C-alpha positions in Angstrom: -217.0 -88.6 -178.4 -217.9 -92.0 -177.2 -216.3 -94.1 -174.6 -215.1 -97.6 -174.9 -215.8 -100.4 -172.4 -212.2 -100.2 -171.4 -212.5 -96.5 -170.5 -215.6 -97.2 -168.4 -213.9 -100.0 -166.5 -211.0 -97.6 -165.5 -213.3 -95.0 -164.0 -214.4 -95.3 -160.4 -218.2 -95.6 -159.9 -219.9 -92.3 -159.0 -221.4 -92.4 -155.5 -224.9 -91.0 -155.1 -225.4 -89.0 -151.9 -227.7 -90.5 -149.4 -230.9 -88.5 -148.6 -229.5 -87.2 -145.3 -226.3 -86.1 -147.0 -228.0 -84.3 -149.9 -227.1 -80.8 -148.5 -223.7 -79.7 -149.8 -221.1 -79.2 -147.0 -217.9 -77.6 -148.0 -214.9 -79.5 -146.6 -211.7 -77.5 -147.2 -208.1 -78.6 -146.6 -207.0 -75.0 -146.0 -207.9 -72.2 -143.5 -210.9 -70.1 -144.5 -212.3 -66.9 -143.0 -215.4 -67.3 -140.9 -218.1 -64.9 -140.0 -219.1 -64.9 -136.3 -221.1 -62.1 -134.7 -218.7 -59.2 -134.1 -219.2 -59.1 -130.3 -218.0 -62.7 -129.8 -214.4 -63.3 -128.8 -213.2 -66.9 -129.4 -211.2 -68.4 -126.6 -210.7 -71.9 -127.9 -211.0 -73.9 -131.2 -211.1 -77.6 -131.8 -211.4 -79.5 -135.1 -212.7 -83.0 -135.7 -212.3 -84.9 -139.0 -215.1 -82.9 -140.6 -216.4 -80.5 -138.0 -215.2 -77.6 -135.9 -216.2 -76.2 -132.6 -215.4 -72.9 -130.8 -215.9 -71.7 -127.3 -216.3 -68.0 -126.8 -215.1 -65.9 -123.8 -218.7 -65.7 -122.8 -219.0 -69.5 -122.5 -221.0 -70.1 -125.6 -220.3 -73.1 -127.9 -220.6 -72.8 -131.7 -220.3 -75.8 -134.0 -220.4 -76.4 -137.8 -219.4 -78.9 -140.4 -220.5 -82.5 -140.9 -223.1 -83.6 -138.4 -224.1 -87.1 -139.5 -223.5 -88.6 -136.0 -224.9 -85.7 -134.0 -221.5 -84.4 -133.2 -222.5 -80.8 -133.6 -224.7 -81.0 -130.5 -227.9 -79.5 -132.1 -230.1 -82.5 -131.3 -230.2 -83.5 -134.9 -227.9 -85.0 -137.6 -227.9 -82.0 -139.9 -224.7 -80.6 -141.3 -224.0 -76.9 -141.6 -221.4 -74.6 -143.3 -222.4 -71.8 -140.9 -221.5 -71.7 -137.2 -224.6 -72.4 -135.0 -224.7 -71.8 -131.2 -225.5 -75.0 -129.3 -228.8 -74.1 -127.6 -228.8 -77.0 -125.2 -226.1 -75.4 -123.1 -228.1 -72.1 -123.0 -231.3 -73.9 -122.1 -229.6 -75.8 -119.3 -227.8 -72.7 -117.9 -224.4 -74.2 -118.7 -221.2 -72.3 -119.6 -218.8 -74.0 -122.0 -215.2 -73.9 -120.7 -213.3 -76.2 -123.0 -214.1 -78.2 -126.2 -212.2 -81.2 -127.8 -213.4 -82.7 -131.1 -212.7 -86.3 -132.0 -213.2 -87.8 -135.4 -217.0 -88.0 -135.0 -217.5 -86.7 -131.5 -217.4 -83.4 -129.5 -216.5 -83.3 -125.8 -217.4 -80.1 -123.8 -216.4 -79.2 -120.3 -219.1 -77.0 -118.8 -219.8 -75.0 -115.6 -223.2 -74.5 -114.1 
């Protein structure tokens, strides 16, 4: 089946992913089960436009989702479907108390 020029004109152009966006990140508009290590107890959750962060009762911060602007806190701009602990807090001896995600940002209140 061929397509006419009129059909082509009605279709939106297909965007090609940029090199840094080549990894597929699932963005779901509904709740999904998440696997965290069994011993972790989540005390707080916050969601940005395309990323999520949780604070555990032990003061650890885990983030995942779209990381193009460094909002996951892993010192890179990588995206991840799996929760990753923010190692900077561990390295600095800081304990996460609260987290608030903005559209492309993550704010964390910490204790030394």
